[in-house]
Phi, psi and omega in degrees: 000144182302318182297318181295318182295325178295317178298320181296320179295318179298317180295318179298320179295320180296315181294325177294317178297321179295319179299320178294320181296327182275346183277059181271150179292142175293146181223100180287327178270181177052063180275008188264207190301315184298321179297313181295319179297323179295319179295314185284347173284335182261329181235125181294132171284125185239121176261133186279348186196121176218131186261020181307320181303321179291323178296323176295321178292313187284325183270329187234015179065022181073012184263108181290347174293338186266357179217126181259101182286350179281354178235166179301135179258005186300320186270002180293146178302140179238147175302153180303130180087356180255147179281167171300158176301145183259000189227136166197169185293317177303320179285327173301319179293315180297329178276001180056038180289128179262331180205144180227127167276114176271124178285135173252048179300146167226158182303143183294339178273002172274118189232169172069204181303329179297324178296319180294315180299315182295323177297316179297322177297322179289323174300316179298323180297318177299318180292325175297321177302314180294320180293328182283331183232062188293340178283343184246321185241143176211140180294140176232145183232348183221166174298321179297324177299318180300313181298315181298314183292324177299317179295330181277354178087014177251161181266116180292130181247120179243162186244133174237128176273123189257064174149128180296341176298342185283347178265356179055042177057035186232117176293325173301324176295319176303313180296323179296320178298319178299315180296330178280351174123355181293132182241000163211158170225128173283126190296326175220168165252228189278351181238153174300154172237172186301344184232007180201148178267142175269157177292334188246032176221160178291135185297138178237311184266343184057045180129230180249141171281173175305320178293322177300320177294325178292326175301315179299315180298319181291324175297319175302315181297321181288328189094021178265126182294137175275114182261122185255011168296149178076348183268160179291162179300323178294324177292320175305310184294321180295317180294319180293333177285336185263321191297145173258354181241159175300146178258171172227154163248108190288334180198079180217157181237195189264124183287334178296332179271322179225116189278061176250137183296347175285348181266170190256122179290161185300319182296327178286324175302320179291324176294323177297320177298315179295329180279347184069029180271196184213139174250117183261116193288130179280146181262356186301126185307321181289349177258346183244355178229119179294324178297319179292320179302315181292322177298318180296321178295318179295320179296317179298321179294319178295320179298317178293324180296325182279324187204099183231078182298155002264358191246341191224184180108142181299327186234039179299137182076007180230071188302325181291319178293320178297318179296317180294321180295320179293320178298321178293320177299316180297326179294322182269353178230077184302143180291126180299137179287145177228136183222187181305322182300327179294319178294317178300324178301318180291320177300314181294322181294314179297321177297324180291317185277314185263339184106150184294343178281001190230030179223146180209198185242127178220077196303319190071022177305144182062011170238002180236146183283348184199150177236163179299151176303132181082002182220047192261010178190174187288357176273355191260002180304318179302327178295324177292316178295324178295325176297317177296321178299320179296335179274002174102010180293138176285157180302316183298323181284326173297321178296323179296311182291328181295322183184341183300322182293318179294321177302316179298315182298315181295318179297320179292322177298323177294321179295316178297318179300315180301322178289313184294327181294341177276347185246343178207150180268184179302137179289137176256010183295150176234163176301317181297319181295314188270327184249353176077021176205000000 
C-alpha cells in the first residue's frame, strides 16, 4: 500500500540518520565536559521516566500558575518528608536533556472511571506544560519528532502511562490514551491488576492472563511501547513471549547487583536483547545499592518494632518515643552512601549481559524521595556519562545509552505498528470474554 511504503521509507531514513549519529569517533582522551557536550549535541539524551506531573498535581493542585518551571524549583516549599523538586527548565537545559518521558502516574488504589478521568487530567497537564513553555518544551509522538525537536533546540516531551490499572480493563481506553499522546504504558504499578502481576505484590496470575496478552498485542498494533518496569519477573517473561515489537523498562536496574524485585533478572536481560528492547536504569538508591536496600529493610523493621498499630510495637500510642527510638537507631546505623558510581555499575552490568544496544537512562526523578550523591537532579546526566567515559566507554556507546537505543526501540515499534495495522483492526476483546470475569 502507498501509505505503508511511505512509513517504511520514513522509518528507514530515521534509522539511517540514527546510525550516522551514533557513528561517532572513539575518543580515549578528553573525558570531560566538552566530550560529553559534543556527544549530546548529536544524539538527544532521553530519560525514560520523570514524575514531575504528579508532583505538580499533589503540591500545587495541578495549577501551573503556582510553579514557575522557567526558574529553579530547588527552593520551593516541599511537603514534610518530601525532597525539593528535582526538575525545572534551567536544570533540564544544564543536563542537555533532549527528550523526556513524563509519567502520568496516578495512585494504584484509584480505580474505575475515576482512574481514567485522572489519567486524562494528567495527560492534559503535560500538554499544558508544553503550551506554557513553548520555547523549551514541545510534544513529541514519534522517534522522528524527537530528532526534529532536538535539532530545533527544544526538549521533546512524551507521555508514559504508569500502570495498567489506568485503563480500567478497557482496550478502547487504551486506544484513547494513545490518541491523546501516550507512547508507553507500564503494565502494572506496585499492586496486581486483574490481568497482570506486579513485582511488589504476591503472585496471583503468575504472569499475564489471556486479556493481559491481548493488551500487549493491542499496544503493538497501536505503536505504544510495552513498559515492563514494576511488573513481576513472570509478567516480564510472558510479555516478551507475546510482543511483536521491542519492549522497554522505563525505570529499572539490574537484579544481579541489587536483589530487589523491581530490578531485571539476568535471564530477562538476555530476552530483552533478543527482543531488541531497552532497559533504562533507575537512579533510586534502594534499587542501585544492595547495602542501601538492606538498610532500608532493617529501618522498616525497626520502625514496625517501635510502633505497629493497632496491636503492637514497643511504643504504640507514644509517637514521640517511637520517633526518638527510630532516630537513635539511625544514629547507630548510618545510612549507606550511594553515588553516581552505583548507577554506572548497573549501566555497565546491563551492557555486559544484554549488550550496549539495550541499556538507557530512566531516572525516576521527582518520583523518588532521594537520589544518589552527585545525581540529584535533571542537570546531572552529563556527570553520569562522564563517569562512564572515565571507565573507558567509547563515544558511540555513550550516545547509545544517552538516547540512541531508545530512539531505535521507538522507531521499530512504529514500524511494527504500521505493519500490524494493515492486517488487523482494533481489538474488541474484553476482560469478561477472555478471562471470564
